[in-house]
N, CA, C and O atoms as CSV, one atom per row, in Angstrom:
chain,resi,resn,atom,element,x,y,z
A,1,UNK,N,N,-51.055,10.846,-58.564
A,1,UNK,CA,C,-50.847,9.886,-57.510
A,1,UNK,C,C,-52.216,9.422,-57.032
A,1,UNK,O,O,-53.101,10.244,-56.792
A,2,UNK,N,N,-52.393,8.141,-56.896
A,2,UNK,CA,C,-53.681,7.604,-56.461
A,2,UNK,C,C,-53.918,7.886,-54.994
A,2,UNK,O,O,-52.977,8.064,-54.221
A,3,UNK,N,N,-55.181,7.926,-54.621
A,3,UNK,CA,C,-55.567,8.226,-53.254
A,3,UNK,C,C,-55.006,7.192,-52.279
A,3,UNK,O,O,-54.603,7.552,-51.173
A,4,UNK,N,N,-54.971,5.914,-52.667
A,4,UNK,CA,C,-54.444,4.872,-51.775
A,4,UNK,C,C,-52.946,5.064,-51.559
A,4,UNK,O,O,-52.450,4.845,-50.454
A,5,UNK,N,N,-52.224,5.468,-52.594
A,5,UNK,CA,C,-50.797,5.738,-52.458
A,5,UNK,C,C,-50.581,6.941,-51.551
A,5,UNK,O,O,-49.667,6.950,-50.727
A,6,UNK,N,N,-51.419,7.946,-51.703
A,6,UNK,CA,C,-51.339,9.145,-50.868
A,6,UNK,C,C,-51.517,8.767,-49.395
A,6,UNK,O,O,-50.741,9.203,-48.545
A,7,UNK,N,N,-52.532,7.961,-49.092
A,7,UNK,CA,C,-52.776,7.552,-47.706
A,7,UNK,C,C,-51.655,6.670,-47.180
A,7,UNK,O,O,-51.294,6.759,-46.006
A,8,UNK,N,N,-51.105,5.825,-48.029
A,8,UNK,CA,C,-49.996,4.972,-47.594
A,8,UNK,C,C,-48.768,5.809,-47.243
A,8,UNK,O,O,-48.099,5.541,-46.245
A,9,UNK,N,N,-48.470,6.816,-48.053
A,9,UNK,CA,C,-47.344,7.704,-47.749
A,9,UNK,C,C,-47.579,8.475,-46.460
A,9,UNK,O,O,-46.661,8.629,-45.655
A,10,UNK,N,N,-48.792,8.957,-46.256
A,10,UNK,CA,C,-49.107,9.678,-45.021
A,10,UNK,C,C,-48.937,8.764,-43.811
A,10,UNK,O,O,-48.382,9.179,-42.793
A,11,UNK,N,N,-49.410,7.524,-43.913
A,11,UNK,CA,C,-49.306,6.569,-42.810
A,11,UNK,C,C,-47.844,6.243,-42.510
A,11,UNK,O,O,-47.455,6.154,-41.346
A,12,UNK,N,N,-47.041,6.066,-43.546
A,12,UNK,CA,C,-45.619,5.785,-43.347
A,12,UNK,C,C,-44.913,6.956,-42.688
A,12,UNK,O,O,-44.107,6.760,-41.778
A,13,UNK,N,N,-45.206,8.173,-43.134
A,13,UNK,CA,C,-44.576,9.347,-42.523
A,13,UNK,C,C,-44.993,9.498,-41.073
A,13,UNK,O,O,-44.168,9.833,-40.224
A,14,UNK,N,N,-46.274,9.254,-40.776
A,14,UNK,CA,C,-46.752,9.340,-39.395
A,14,UNK,C,C,-46.019,8.318,-38.522
A,14,UNK,O,O,-45.645,8.620,-37.389
A,15,UNK,N,N,-45.820,7.128,-39.045
A,15,UNK,CA,C,-45.106,6.094,-38.297
A,15,UNK,C,C,-43.657,6.502,-38.048
A,15,UNK,O,O,-43.131,6.274,-36.959
A,16,UNK,N,N,-43.014,7.096,-39.033
A,16,UNK,CA,C,-41.632,7.553,-38.864
A,16,UNK,C,C,-41.563,8.657,-37.808
A,16,UNK,O,O,-40.669,8.650,-36.963
A,17,UNK,N,N,-42.505,9.606,-37.852
A,17,UNK,CA,C,-42.516,10.696,-36.876
A,17,UNK,C,C,-42.708,10.146,-35.464
A,17,UNK,O,O,-42.000,10.551,-34.542
A,18,UNK,N,N,-43.665,9.223,-35.286
A,18,UNK,CA,C,-43.866,8.619,-33.970
A,18,UNK,C,C,-42.616,7.873,-33.528
A,18,UNK,O,O,-42.211,7.976,-32.370
A,19,UNK,N,N,-42.008,7.133,-34.426
A,19,UNK,CA,C,-40.793,6.390,-34.084
A,19,UNK,C,C,-39.668,7.309,-33.660
A,19,UNK,O,O,-39.003,7.053,-32.656
A,20,UNK,N,N,-39.444,8.378,-34.410
A,20,UNK,CA,C,-38.393,9.337,-34.046
A,20,UNK,C,C,-38.692,10.026,-32.723
A,20,UNK,O,O,-37.784,10.294,-31.937
A,21,UNK,N,N,-39.964,10.311,-32.480
A,21,UNK,CA,C,-40.348,10.930,-31.212
A,21,UNK,C,C,-40.057,9.990,-30.048
A,21,UNK,O,O,-39.500,10.412,-29.035
A,22,UNK,N,N,-40.428,8.726,-30.185
A,22,UNK,CA,C,-40.158,7.756,-29.122
A,22,UNK,C,C,-38.659,7.567,-28.904
A,22,UNK,O,O,-38.199,7.464,-27.767
A,23,UNK,N,N,-37.903,7.523,-29.995
A,23,UNK,CA,C,-36.444,7.393,-29.875
A,23,UNK,C,C,-35.875,8.598,-29.124
A,23,UNK,O,O,-35.061,8.435,-28.215
A,24,UNK,N,N,-36.299,9.802,-29.498
A,24,UNK,CA,C,-35.782,11.019,-28.850
A,24,UNK,C,C,-36.103,11.030,-27.356
A,24,UNK,O,O,-35.232,11.327,-26.539
A,25,UNK,N,N,-37.345,10.711,-26.995
A,25,UNK,CA,C,-37.697,10.682,-25.578
A,25,UNK,C,C,-36.962,9.568,-24.844
A,25,UNK,O,O,-36.529,9.759,-23.707
A,26,UNK,N,N,-36.819,8.417,-25.474
A,26,UNK,CA,C,-36.089,7.324,-24.841
A,26,UNK,C,C,-34.635,7.664,-24.583
A,26,UNK,O,O,-34.112,7.384,-23.504
A,27,UNK,N,N,-33.976,8.266,-25.565
A,27,UNK,CA,C,-32.575,8.682,-25.393
A,27,UNK,C,C,-32.470,9.748,-24.318
A,27,UNK,O,O,-31.564,9.701,-23.485
A,28,UNK,N,N,-33.386,10.711,-24.326
A,28,UNK,CA,C,-33.356,11.768,-23.322
A,28,UNK,C,C,-33.537,11.198,-21.919
A,28,UNK,O,O,-32.832,11.600,-20.993
A,29,UNK,N,N,-34.472,10.270,-21.754
A,29,UNK,CA,C,-34.659,9.639,-20.445
A,29,UNK,C,C,-33.441,8.833,-20.036
A,29,UNK,O,O,-33.031,8.857,-18.876
A,30,UNK,N,N,-32.871,8.126,-20.983
A,30,UNK,CA,C,-31.693,7.311,-20.690
A,30,UNK,C,C,-30.530,8.187,-20.230
A,30,UNK,O,O,-29.828,7.841,-19.280
A,31,UNK,N,N,-30.328,9.303,-20.893
A,31,UNK,CA,C,-29.241,10.205,-20.527
A,31,UNK,C,C,-29.468,10.880,-19.173
A,31,UNK,O,O,-28.508,11.244,-18.493
A,32,UNK,N,N,-30.728,11.047,-18.784
A,32,UNK,CA,C,-31.041,11.762,-17.547
A,32,UNK,C,C,-31.594,10.839,-16.459
A,32,UNK,O,O,-32.238,11.322,-15.528
A,33,UNK,N,N,-31.369,9.563,-16.545
A,33,UNK,CA,C,-32.019,8.621,-15.632
A,33,UNK,C,C,-31.606,8.789,-14.169
A,33,UNK,O,O,-32.334,8.350,-13.279
A,34,UNK,N,N,-30.468,9.407,-13.900
A,34,UNK,CA,C,-30.039,9.617,-12.523
A,34,UNK,C,C,-30.553,10.917,-11.930
A,34,UNK,O,O,-30.401,11.149,-10.730
A,35,UNK,N,N,-31.150,11.755,-12.737
A,35,UNK,CA,C,-31.645,13.051,-12.281
A,35,UNK,C,C,-33.163,13.092,-12.474
A,35,UNK,O,O,-33.645,13.356,-13.576
A,36,UNK,N,N,-33.903,12.833,-11.412
A,36,UNK,CA,C,-35.361,12.798,-11.489
A,36,UNK,C,C,-35.968,14.109,-11.932
A,36,UNK,O,O,-36.961,14.114,-12.660
A,37,UNK,N,N,-35.387,15.231,-11.505
A,37,UNK,CA,C,-35.910,16.537,-11.911
A,37,UNK,C,C,-35.725,16.780,-13.409
A,37,UNK,O,O,-36.572,17.398,-14.053
A,38,UNK,N,N,-34.630,16.297,-13.947
A,38,UNK,CA,C,-34.389,16.472,-15.384
A,38,UNK,C,C,-35.419,15.693,-16.194
A,38,UNK,O,O,-35.864,16.152,-17.246
A,39,UNK,N,N,-35.792,14.529,-15.706
A,39,UNK,CA,C,-36.803,13.729,-16.402
A,39,UNK,C,C,-38.130,14.475,-16.416
A,39,UNK,O,O,-38.814,14.501,-17.439
A,40,UNK,N,N,-38.499,15.078,-15.298
A,40,UNK,CA,C,-39.741,15.850,-15.235
A,40,UNK,C,C,-39.668,17.050,-16.178
A,40,UNK,O,O,-40.658,17.376,-16.832
A,41,UNK,N,N,-38.533,17.702,-16.258
A,41,UNK,CA,C,-38.379,18.870,-17.138
A,41,UNK,C,C,-38.492,18.499,-18.616
A,41,UNK,O,O,-38.823,19.351,-19.441
A,42,UNK,N,N,-38.222,17.238,-18.958
A,42,UNK,CA,C,-38.343,16.825,-20.361
A,42,UNK,C,C,-39.767,16.997,-20.883
A,42,UNK,O,O,-39.966,17.229,-22.075
A,43,UNK,N,N,-40.744,16.884,-20.007
A,43,UNK,CA,C,-42.132,16.981,-20.456
A,43,UNK,C,C,-42.497,18.371,-20.931
A,43,UNK,O,O,-43.529,18.536,-21.582
A,44,UNK,N,N,-41.691,19.379,-20.630
A,44,UNK,CA,C,-41.995,20.712,-21.141
A,44,UNK,C,C,-41.783,20.784,-22.651
A,44,UNK,O,O,-42.195,21.753,-23.289
A,45,UNK,N,N,-41.150,19.778,-23.219
A,45,UNK,CA,C,-40.887,19.775,-24.657
A,45,UNK,C,C,-41.972,19.069,-25.475
A,45,UNK,O,O,-41.832,18.942,-26.691
A,46,UNK,N,N,-43.045,18.611,-24.833
A,46,UNK,CA,C,-44.069,17.896,-25.573
A,46,UNK,C,C,-44.706,18.723,-26.688
A,46,UNK,O,O,-45.155,18.118,-27.662
A,47,UNK,N,N,-44.783,20.061,-26.629
A,47,UNK,CA,C,-45.364,20.786,-27.764
A,47,UNK,C,C,-44.627,20.540,-29.083
A,47,UNK,O,O,-45.208,20.697,-30.157
A,48,UNK,N,N,-43.362,20.158,-29.006
A,48,UNK,CA,C,-42.617,19.890,-30.236
A,48,UNK,C,C,-43.148,18.659,-30.959
A,48,UNK,O,O,-42.948,18.522,-32.166
A,49,UNK,N,N,-43.817,17.768,-30.248
A,49,UNK,CA,C,-44.469,16.627,-30.895
A,49,UNK,C,C,-45.594,17.139,-31.788
A,49,UNK,O,O,-45.751,16.672,-32.916
A,50,UNK,N,N,-46.383,18.100,-31.291
A,50,UNK,CA,C,-47.434,18.714,-32.116
A,50,UNK,C,C,-46.846,19.385,-33.347
A,50,UNK,O,O,-47.384,19.263,-34.448
A,51,UNK,N,N,-45.745,20.089,-33.157
A,51,UNK,CA,C,-45.092,20.766,-34.279
A,51,UNK,C,C,-44.629,19.739,-35.315
A,51,UNK,O,O,-44.803,19.948,-36.516
A,52,UNK,N,N,-44.043,18.638,-34.857
A,52,UNK,CA,C,-43.557,17.612,-35.788
A,52,UNK,C,C,-44.703,17.019,-36.598
A,52,UNK,O,O,-44.571,16.822,-37.806
A,53,UNK,N,N,-45.826,16.732,-35.942
A,53,UNK,CA,C,-46.964,16.186,-36.678
A,53,UNK,C,C,-47.569,17.220,-37.615
A,53,UNK,O,O,-48.054,16.870,-38.691
A,54,UNK,N,N,-47.548,18.481,-37.224
A,54,UNK,CA,C,-48.035,19.536,-38.111
A,54,UNK,C,C,-47.182,19.670,-39.355
A,54,UNK,O,O,-47.701,19.798,-40.464
A,55,UNK,N,N,-45.875,19.639,-39.171
A,55,UNK,CA,C,-44.965,19.706,-40.323
A,55,UNK,C,C,-45.188,18.497,-41.220
A,55,UNK,O,O,-45.168,18.618,-42.445
A,56,UNK,N,N,-45.400,17.329,-40.615
A,56,UNK,CA,C,-45.665,16.118,-41.395
A,56,UNK,C,C,-46.893,16.304,-42.277
A,56,UNK,O,O,-46.887,15.879,-43.432
A,57,UNK,N,N,-47.936,16.925,-41.761
A,57,UNK,CA,C,-49.145,17.156,-42.558
A,57,UNK,C,C,-48.925,18.166,-43.670
A,57,UNK,O,O,-49.620,18.137,-44.686
A,58,UNK,N,N,-47.966,19.054,-43.485
A,58,UNK,CA,C,-47.730,20.104,-44.472
A,58,UNK,C,C,-46.830,19.643,-45.622
A,58,UNK,O,O,-46.824,20.262,-46.686
A,59,UNK,N,N,-46.085,18.580,-45.422
A,59,UNK,CA,C,-45.160,18.115,-46.461
A,59,UNK,C,C,-45.912,17.392,-47.570
A,59,UNK,O,O,-46.893,16.697,-47.306
A,60,UNK,N,N,-45.460,17.551,-48.798
A,60,UNK,CA,C,-46.114,16.841,-49.909
A,60,UNK,C,C,-45.872,15.344,-49.813
A,60,UNK,O,O,-44.858,14.934,-49.248
A,61,UNK,N,N,-46.748,14.524,-50.332
A,61,UNK,CA,C,-48.002,14.878,-51.003
A,61,UNK,C,C,-49.063,15.224,-49.967
A,61,UNK,O,O,-49.216,14.533,-48.961
A,62,UNK,N,N,-49.772,16.273,-50.222
A,62,UNK,CA,C,-50.806,16.722,-49.294
A,62,UNK,C,C,-51.930,17.383,-50.066
A,62,UNK,O,O,-51.844,17.571,-51.280
A,63,UNK,N,N,-52.982,17.731,-49.350
A,63,UNK,CA,C,-54.064,18.504,-49.963
A,63,UNK,C,C,-54.275,19.754,-49.115
A,63,UNK,O,O,-53.624,19.933,-48.085
A,64,UNK,N,N,-55.176,20.603,-49.548
A,64,UNK,CA,C,-55.380,21.878,-48.874
A,64,UNK,C,C,-55.795,21.731,-47.427
A,64,UNK,O,O,-55.296,22.447,-46.559
A,65,UNK,N,N,-56.705,20.810,-47.159
A,65,UNK,CA,C,-57.192,20.620,-45.792
A,65,UNK,C,C,-56.069,20.158,-44.874
A,65,UNK,O,O,-55.905,20.690,-43.777
A,66,UNK,N,N,-55.299,19.176,-45.315
A,66,UNK,CA,C,-54.209,18.655,-44.487
A,66,UNK,C,C,-53.131,19.720,-44.262
A,66,UNK,O,O,-52.553,19.802,-43.179
A,67,UNK,N,N,-52.866,20.532,-45.286
A,67,UNK,CA,C,-51.862,21.583,-45.128
A,67,UNK,C,C,-52.296,22.591,-44.068
A,67,UNK,O,O,-51.510,22.945,-43.189
A,68,UNK,N,N,-53.542,23.055,-44.149
A,68,UNK,CA,C,-54.034,24.030,-43.176
A,68,UNK,C,C,-54.122,23.397,-41.789
A,68,UNK,O,O,-53.813,24.054,-40.794
A,69,UNK,N,N,-54.536,22.138,-41.706
A,69,UNK,CA,C,-54.556,21.447,-40.420
A,69,UNK,C,C,-53.144,21.349,-39.837
A,69,UNK,O,O,-52.948,21.543,-38.637
A,70,UNK,N,N,-52.172,21.048,-40.685
A,70,UNK,CA,C,-50.784,20.976,-40.232
A,70,UNK,C,C,-50.273,22.319,-39.750
A,70,UNK,O,O,-49.585,22.398,-38.733
A,71,UNK,N,N,-50.611,23.380,-40.481
A,71,UNK,CA,C,-50.215,24.722,-40.061
A,71,UNK,C,C,-50.839,25.063,-38.713
A,71,UNK,O,O,-50.185,25.658,-37.857
A,72,UNK,N,N,-52.101,24.689,-38.521
A,72,UNK,CA,C,-52.769,24.931,-37.240
A,72,UNK,C,C,-52.085,24.166,-36.117
A,72,UNK,O,O,-51.931,24.693,-35.015
A,73,UNK,N,N,-51.672,22.928,-36.382
A,73,UNK,CA,C,-50.967,22.145,-35.369
A,73,UNK,C,C,-49.632,22.793,-35.009
A,73,UNK,O,O,-49.262,22.848,-33.836
A,74,UNK,N,N,-48.919,23.277,-36.007
A,74,UNK,CA,C,-47.642,23.947,-35.748
A,74,UNK,C,C,-47.868,25.190,-34.885
A,74,UNK,O,O,-47.143,25.413,-33.915
A,75,UNK,N,N,-48.868,25.995,-35.232
A,75,UNK,CA,C,-49.152,27.207,-34.461
A,75,UNK,C,C,-49.632,26.879,-33.050
A,75,UNK,O,O,-49.281,27.573,-32.096
A,76,UNK,N,N,-50.428,25.831,-32.917
A,76,UNK,CA,C,-50.908,25.408,-31.606
A,76,UNK,C,C,-49.737,24.929,-30.744
A,76,UNK,O,O,-49.651,25.280,-29.567
A,77,UNK,N,N,-48.833,24.129,-31.325
A,77,UNK,CA,C,-47.643,23.685,-30.603
A,77,UNK,C,C,-46.756,24.857,-30.211
A,77,UNK,O,O,-46.211,24.888,-29.108
A,78,UNK,N,N,-46.612,25.822,-31.115
A,78,UNK,CA,C,-45.811,27.012,-30.807
A,78,UNK,C,C,-46.443,27.796,-29.666
A,78,UNK,O,O,-45.738,28.289,-28.786
A,79,UNK,N,N,-47.780,27.916,-29.675
A,79,UNK,CA,C,-48.471,28.606,-28.583
A,79,UNK,C,C,-48.204,27.903,-27.252
A,79,UNK,O,O,-47.888,28.558,-26.259
A,80,UNK,N,N,-48.328,26.587,-27.228
A,80,UNK,CA,C,-48.041,25.852,-25.997
A,80,UNK,C,C,-46.615,26.096,-25.533
A,80,UNK,O,O,-46.378,26.360,-24.354
A,81,UNK,N,N,-45.666,26.009,-26.454
A,81,UNK,CA,C,-44.262,26.199,-26.100
A,81,UNK,C,C,-44.028,27.602,-25.527
A,81,UNK,O,O,-43.366,27.755,-24.500
A,82,UNK,N,N,-44.565,28.604,-26.184
A,82,UNK,CA,C,-44.377,29.989,-25.752
A,82,UNK,C,C,-45.000,30.211,-24.366
A,82,UNK,O,O,-44.408,30.879,-23.518
A,83,UNK,N,N,-46.191,29.649,-24.141
A,83,UNK,CA,C,-46.829,29.856,-22.839
A,83,UNK,C,C,-46.145,29.067,-21.735
A,83,UNK,O,O,-46.067,29.544,-20.603
A,84,UNK,N,N,-45.647,27.871,-22.035
A,84,UNK,CA,C,-44.906,27.100,-21.033
A,84,UNK,C,C,-43.635,27.835,-20.641
A,84,UNK,O,O,-43.272,27.877,-19.465
A,85,UNK,N,N,-42.957,28.415,-21.632
A,85,UNK,CA,C,-41.715,29.134,-21.375
A,85,UNK,C,C,-41.948,30.546,-20.828
A,85,UNK,O,O,-41.035,31.156,-20.272
A,86,UNK,N,N,-43.171,31.063,-20.986
A,86,UNK,CA,C,-43.490,32.398,-20.492
A,86,UNK,C,C,-42.888,33.528,-21.309
A,86,UNK,O,O,-42.658,34.620,-20.790
A,87,UNK,N,N,-42.634,33.270,-22.582
A,87,UNK,CA,C,-42.050,34.307,-23.437
A,87,UNK,C,C,-43.015,35.474,-23.563
A,87,UNK,O,O,-44.232,35.291,-23.591
A,88,UNK,N,N,-42.456,36.675,-23.637
A,88,UNK,CA,C,-43.181,37.924,-23.835
A,88,UNK,C,C,-44.280,38.114,-22.781
A,88,UNK,O,O,-45.254,38.828,-23.020
A,89,UNK,N,N,-44.123,37.485,-21.638
A,89,UNK,CA,C,-45.112,37.612,-20.572
A,89,UNK,C,C,-46.401,36.851,-20.834
A,89,UNK,O,O,-47.395,37.062,-20.139
A,90,UNK,N,N,-46.396,35.970,-21.827
A,90,UNK,CA,C,-47.610,35.215,-22.148
A,90,UNK,C,C,-47.709,33.967,-21.275
A,90,UNK,O,O,-46.714,33.295,-21.002
A,91,UNK,N,N,-48.926,33.680,-20.850
A,91,UNK,CA,C,-49.207,32.442,-20.137
A,91,UNK,C,C,-50.557,31.928,-20.625
A,91,UNK,O,O,-51.184,32.535,-21.494
A,92,UNK,N,N,-50.999,30.810,-20.064
A,92,UNK,CA,C,-52.257,30.231,-20.531
A,92,UNK,C,C,-53.436,31.166,-20.271
A,92,UNK,O,O,-54.387,31.197,-21.052
A,93,UNK,N,N,-53.381,31.914,-19.197
A,93,UNK,CA,C,-54.491,32.789,-18.833
A,93,UNK,C,C,-54.641,34.021,-19.698
A,93,UNK,O,O,-55.762,34.475,-19.929
A,94,UNK,N,N,-53.524,34.582,-20.192
A,94,UNK,CA,C,-53.637,35.834,-20.952
A,94,UNK,C,C,-53.433,35.664,-22.455
A,94,UNK,O,O,-53.553,36.634,-23.203
A,95,UNK,N,N,-53.129,34.455,-22.910
A,95,UNK,CA,C,-52.859,34.287,-24.341
A,95,UNK,C,C,-53.873,33.405,-25.058
A,95,UNK,O,O,-53.713,33.139,-26.249
A,96,UNK,N,N,-54.911,32.947,-24.367
A,96,UNK,CA,C,-55.880,32.068,-25.012
A,96,UNK,C,C,-56.572,32.694,-26.225
A,96,UNK,O,O,-56.974,31.947,-27.117
A,97,UNK,N,N,-56.737,34.029,-26.315
A,97,UNK,CA,C,-57.338,34.577,-27.538
A,97,UNK,C,C,-56.531,34.268,-28.806
A,97,UNK,O,O,-57.074,34.288,-29.911
A,98,UNK,N,N,-55.245,33.983,-28.644
A,98,UNK,CA,C,-54.450,33.598,-29.812
A,98,UNK,C,C,-54.989,32.324,-30.456
A,98,UNK,O,O,-54.889,32.154,-31.671
A,99,UNK,N,N,-55.557,31.431,-29.653
A,99,UNK,CA,C,-56.140,30.203,-30.204
A,99,UNK,C,C,-57.368,30.509,-31.057
A,99,UNK,O,O,-57.614,29.842,-32.062
A,100,UNK,N,N,-58.131,31.511,-30.657
A,100,UNK,CA,C,-59.279,31.930,-31.473
A,100,UNK,C,C,-58.784,32.481,-32.804
A,100,UNK,O,O,-59.376,32.214,-33.850
A,101,UNK,N,N,-57.706,33.246,-32.766
A,101,UNK,CA,C,-57.114,33.802,-33.990
A,101,UNK,C,C,-56.630,32.675,-34.899
A,101,UNK,O,O,-56.847,32.722,-36.110
A,102,UNK,N,N,-55.973,31.657,-34.325
A,102,UNK,CA,C,-55.497,30.519,-35.123
A,102,UNK,C,C,-56.682,29.792,-35.756
A,102,UNK,O,O,-56.615,29.391,-36.918
A,103,UNK,N,N,-57.771,29.622,-34.995
A,103,UNK,CA,C,-58.963,28.985,-35.555
A,103,UNK,C,C,-59.536,29.780,-36.714
A,103,UNK,O,O,-59.893,29.207,-37.743
A,104,UNK,N,N,-59.628,31.094,-36.558
A,104,UNK,CA,C,-60.127,31.945,-37.644
A,104,UNK,C,C,-59.200,31.937,-38.840
A,104,UNK,O,O,-59.654,31.927,-39.984
A,105,UNK,N,N,-57.902,31.941,-38.581
A,105,UNK,CA,C,-56.927,31.880,-39.668
A,105,UNK,C,C,-57.087,30.589,-40.466
A,105,UNK,O,O,-57.008,30.590,-41.695
A,106,UNK,N,N,-57.312,29.496,-39.754
A,106,UNK,CA,C,-57.540,28.220,-40.440
A,106,UNK,C,C,-58.766,28.258,-41.320
A,106,UNK,O,O,-58.759,27.718,-42.426
A,107,UNK,N,N,-59.833,28.900,-40.831
A,107,UNK,CA,C,-61.059,28.998,-41.625
A,107,UNK,C,C,-60.854,29.858,-42.865
A,107,UNK,O,O,-61.423,29.574,-43.919
A,108,UNK,N,N,-60.048,30.901,-42.746
A,108,UNK,CA,C,-59.782,31.777,-43.887
A,108,UNK,C,C,-58.866,31.086,-44.900
A,108,UNK,O,O,-59.069,31.200,-46.109
A,109,UNK,N,N,-57.870,30.376,-44.402
A,109,UNK,CA,C,-56.892,29.758,-45.301
A,109,UNK,C,C,-57.406,28.502,-45.991
A,109,UNK,O,O,-56.896,28.129,-47.047
A,110,UNK,N,N,-58.396,27.849,-45.418
A,110,UNK,CA,C,-58.902,26.583,-45.993
A,110,UNK,C,C,-59.313,26.747,-47.463
A,110,UNK,O,O,-58.830,25.986,-48.301
A,111,UNK,N,N,-60.176,27.699,-47.809
A,111,UNK,CA,C,-60.554,27.832,-49.221
A,111,UNK,C,C,-59.381,28.252,-50.111
A,111,UNK,O,O,-59.287,27.834,-51.265
A,112,UNK,N,N,-58.489,29.082,-49.562
A,112,UNK,CA,C,-57.330,29.497,-50.351
A,112,UNK,C,C,-56.388,28.325,-50.611
A,112,UNK,O,O,-55.831,28.200,-51.701
A,113,UNK,N,N,-56.214,27.481,-49.620
A,113,UNK,CA,C,-55.323,26.330,-49.779
A,113,UNK,C,C,-55.857,25.353,-50.819
A,113,UNK,O,O,-55.079,24.708,-51.522
A,114,UNK,N,N,-57.174,25.239,-50.919
A,114,UNK,CA,C,-57.747,24.334,-51.923
A,114,UNK,C,C,-57.399,24.780,-53.345
A,114,UNK,O,O,-57.339,23.959,-54.260
A,115,UNK,N,N,-57.170,26.081,-53.528
A,115,UNK,CA,C,-56.754,26.566,-54.852
A,115,UNK,C,C,-55.348,26.095,-55.201
A,115,UNK,O,O,-55.056,25.805,-56.361
A,116,UNK,N,N,-54.471,26.017,-54.192
A,116,UNK,CA,C,-53.077,25.668,-54.436
A,116,UNK,C,C,-52.816,24.170,-54.374
A,116,UNK,O,O,-51.737,23.714,-54.752
A,117,UNK,N,N,-53.784,23.406,-53.905
A,117,UNK,CA,C,-53.648,21.955,-53.824
A,117,UNK,C,C,-54.833,21.283,-54.501
A,117,UNK,O,O,-55.505,20.464,-53.874
A,118,UNK,N,N,-55.111,21.607,-55.771
A,118,UNK,CA,C,-56.310,21.069,-56.408
A,118,UNK,C,C,-56.201,19.606,-56.822
A,118,UNK,O,O,-57.223,18.951,-57.026
A,119,UNK,N,N,-55.002,19.085,-56.949
A,119,UNK,CA,C,-54.787,17.744,-57.475
A,119,UNK,C,C,-55.537,16.692,-56.674
A,119,UNK,O,O,-56.227,15.857,-57.259
A,120,UNK,N,N,-55.422,16.711,-55.375
A,120,UNK,CA,C,-56.043,15.680,-54.562
A,120,UNK,C,C,-57.555,15.873,-54.458
A,120,UNK,O,O,-58.282,14.906,-54.230
A,121,UNK,N,N,-58.030,17.086,-54.619
A,121,UNK,CA,C,-59.460,17.321,-54.658
A,121,UNK,C,C,-60.067,16.628,-55.867
A,121,UNK,O,O,-61.107,15.979,-55.756
A,122,UNK,N,N,-59.422,16.761,-57.021
A,122,UNK,CA,C,-59.934,16.185,-58.250
A,122,UNK,C,C,-59.911,14.668,-58.193
A,122,UNK,O,O,-60.808,14.021,-58.733
A,123,UNK,N,N,-58.895,14.078,-57.546
A,123,UNK,CA,C,-58.803,12.627,-57.457
A,123,UNK,C,C,-59.941,12.039,-56.648
A,123,UNK,O,O,-60.395,10.930,-56.931
A,124,UNK,N,N,-60.409,12.767,-55.644
A,124,UNK,CA,C,-61.460,12.247,-54.773
A,124,UNK,C,C,-62.824,12.358,-55.415
A,124,UNK,O,O,-63.758,11.670,-55.002
A,125,UNK,N,N,-62.959,13.211,-56.417
A,125,UNK,CA,C,-64.266,13.406,-57.071
A,125,UNK,C,C,-64.618,12.252,-57.958
A,125,UNK,O,O,-65.680,12.254,-58.581
């Protein structure tokens, strides 16, 4: 697959994800328009936008860097969701070291991912 085709597919998928996100928020606001508190509570779901974009980066066609970046976005969105919800007693103040772990994991996985996604590396050379 040519690099221009790869970028075109990525751009189209990004546009679809943004469109679906806007549709979902618009429908949610429309359904809750009489309840101001419900509209405010909808914003607690914004980490799922990060997860959606991360999954988009992980889907083929992709390369090693985009896959690891997508995985990092998914983990970052999950961290936000978990801390907003307060699961397992985690909050922003006591769980920030998890972000350091995600950063280190990304650095470790980057070279490994390039082994499993060599096709796009070779095309760029």
